[in-house]
C-alpha angles and dihedrals in degrees: 000000000000138000096053118162126213113206122179120222136169124236123180090348095307130107120244128183113219122201119207129194125228089267090058094251122137111248104167147349137207115226105203093190092056096033090229137131109215112207124204090179117041088193089064096055099112095043092048093050089050093051091046092046099097091048103045126082134179125003123334140165129239129210148095119321118267121267107272117249119238091258089053091050091050089053094049093050092058118108109237090240091057094048112100095181092092091056110123120221107277091015092158093051092047090054096045092048090048093051097037112022120187116271109269095235094049105130098204122061112263101259090219087070091058091051091047095052090048093049090048097051091049092045090052091053093048092047088057090062091070097097088058091059099267122132122197135193122199133213094002107196119230130187113278094037098282121135134207101225095213133358112201122195124180147117091306094055136254128321133185104212122207118188127209123188105221106160113177091346126131107231126199117180129184136146127309093036118141089229094057091044091051090050094051094046091053089051093048094050090050091050091054093047096048099033089230138101111274118182126210124241129182114199117198116205113222101329116183088226138349123214123186107182116203134303094052117237112281115251096343128109106215115196140162112236090255092063096047094115088067088067092067099048107080120118115293111270106162131054118225092255091052088052094053093045092051093046090049088052094045095051092061110096092213093062086072102043097096106039 
């Protein structure tokens, strides 16, 4: 067998080398973390090992892939249109701007672009937490047209993250404020959908100052973007298997259809 292609990819923060046949089908992959070549076609063993030769070092094992877990089976059974995992930060805004761009003679910057830039920066920071065991979904659609900007799932629990662009603004938040109410509502709807506790977080992007007069906002973590790491340092609440199960459930569009 000739003409095999080796393509690197990242999955759950770990690098894999996928081997594709001439017809474009995946026939094997090399898992660096496990030092194992997983063969989908035993008949292609020699050709696969030859193709991976320049990329593989040290000892490794070769054999069929491990039996998928129930979580992996659920993920594999998802129709691509129902899988929310590929959503980009600010997905809804990207689509809206593509369909209805701002008028070319508009004097002021389209406020949607400020919202998009803020969601993208927060999304990139949350994606960077994946090697530490966190999973994140972006732009989770809710009935009625609302969106959870980011859903963060990890060892410290679940967070519905709402993002506010506040560049050079002085922000003062106290109950009852519509932003705080929106953050709590998003978390409540997520808790109902996932039958698990989801906490609300409001992230402010580049505020000139942030004032939270007493008493503190109820059931909402309010943080400037620079303090975002503090959101992920509570005591460990979820085991890795729980994180993966909740992530698999969250990425299914049907999970959110009745909240």
